[in-house]
N, C-alpha and C positions, 0 to 999 in steps of 0.2 A: 480741849485746851486747858492748861493747868493755871490754877489761880495764884501760882508761885511765880517769882519773876525769872525770866529767861536766864539761862547760864551762858548763853553766847548770841551774837547776832553775826549774821554773813550777809554779804553783797557781792553778786558776781560782777565785775566789771568786764567791759569789751578786751578782747584779746591785745589790741593795741594800744590800750591804755596803761598807764604806769601808775603803780599804788606807791603812796609816800607814806612815811611813818608819821602820824601826828602827834607823836610823844618826842619827835625830834626838837633839839633846842631850838632851831631857826627852820621852821617849815617852808618859809620863803626860799630860803637858801638850797633846800632840797629841790624845791620845785625848779629853781634856775640850773641846778646840775642836771636834773632829769631832761629838761628841755634842751640843754646844751649838747647834751648826748645825743638826743634826737635829731637836732639840726646841725649836727657835725657835719662837714661837706657841703653845706649849703653856703657858698662864699657870699651871696646877696643878703645873708641875714646878719645884720651887724650887732653890736653889743646895745646900742641904742633902740633897734627894732625889737630886739629880744625882751628888754626892760619894758617898752610901751605895751608890749602883748600880754606880759605877765603882770602888769599893774592891776587889771580888774580881779583876776583870780588871787592875788597876793594881798590886796586889800580886803578882801572879803574872808579870806583865810584868817588874817590878823584879827578881824572884827569877830568872827565867829568864835575863834579859840578865846576870846575873853568873854565870852557870853555864855559857852555852854562846852560840855565834855565832847570832844571830838574824837570820833571812834576810826572813822575811815577817811582817806583822802584819796582821790583818783585823779589823774590828769591826763589829757589827750592832746597831742601836738602834731600838726602836720604841715609841711610845705607843699603848696599845689603849684606847679609851672602854669603860667597863663600866657596863653599864644598871642604874640604881637607885642610883648612887654618884658622887659628885664625884671619886673618886680613880682616876685611870685604872691599867691596867696597864703596868707598865713592862719591857719586854723587851730583854735585852742578851745578847750571847753575842761571843766573840773566838775567832780562830785565830791559831796561831803556829807558824812553821816554823823550827826552829832545828837547827844541826848540833853534833854532840856532839865531845868530844875522843876520842882512838882507844878502841874496845872491841875484845874480843878476838873476839866473836862474838854473832850475834843471840841463840843459845840462853843465853848468859850474860845478856843483857838480860832474856829471860823469866824466867830464875831469879831474878833481882833483883826482879822485879815480882811475884812469887808467885803466888798463886791467883787474882788479878784479871785475869791475862793470858790471851789466846787468840791463837792462830795465825790470821791471815787473808792472803788473798791480794788484792793490789790491782794494777791494771794497770801499775804501777811495780815490781812484784815482791812477794815474802813480807814480810809485817810483822808484828809484835806490837802487838794491841791491848789496852789497859787501860782500864776505864771504871767509874764509879763515883761516889759521893759524895766530895768532898774539903774538908777543913778548912784553912783557910789562916790563918796567924796574920800578921796585917799589922804590920810593923814602923813603919808609918805613924800608928800611934794608933788605928785602928779595931777592935782587938782581934781576935777569933776570927770569921772568915766562912765560911759555908758556901755550897759550889757543887757543880755536877755538871760533872765532867771527862770527856773521852775523848782518849785520846792514841794515836797510833800512831808505831811506832817502825819506820823502813824503813832497810835497809842502804843505804849511798849507794856506788853500783857502782864499783868500780876503787879504793876507800879502805878503810879501817879505821873509818870514822866511821859514826855512825847519824843519819839524819835525824828528829827528833822533831816530829810535826804534833801540836800541843796545841790541844784545843777546850776552852772553859770557858764556862758560864753559870750566874748566880746563881739563875736561875728553874728551881730542883729540880723543881717540879711539871711542868714541860714538858720532863722529860730524854728521854722517848720520841719526842716530835717533834724535838727537836733532835738526837737519835741518828739520825735520817734524814739530815737535813740535814749532819752532821758526815762520815757515811759517804760521802755524794755528793761533798762538797768533796775528801775523803780520796782519791776515786778519780780525781781529776783531776790527783793529783802526778804529774809527769814529769820526767825528767832528759834533758838534751840534750848531745850531742856535736858538735863542730866538723867538718865534712865535709874 
């Protein structure tokens, strides 16, 4: 392992996820365009429904981009027909990798997270995982939103920064299913160095 900072960081998203450019002027608009393309042809998906479903990830994106340097944003959206009803199940989730300002240690990160934190080992090294329900206050007028989140805090080798890999879904009833997906994506996080 090198003591110099990595030259790159990579994350493999599942094939049915869309990667967004976190440097876009308006990531929320990029998110809406990506979802609109995915949901085209679903007549039951109204603009109101789309806005409501995108409110939790949009609020979290806005908050995170003001606090840290965002490197990767990925989004998943699906519409699942439900037998016996005209209302489909709308499933969404997002992943975001951001880099923190300097921190003193991973132990301090764990202490700040409290009882929700657990130490895990990823292929990229030790990490702190915190997961559970999340209440998001949306400054965009949507009020209080409920979601399920799973965050992995990973030290960036050769630096005093921590990479935070954040996952979020408003489909709280599917938390256990998404946990498996989130863990699988987290296991693909790698740092690279120039030869």
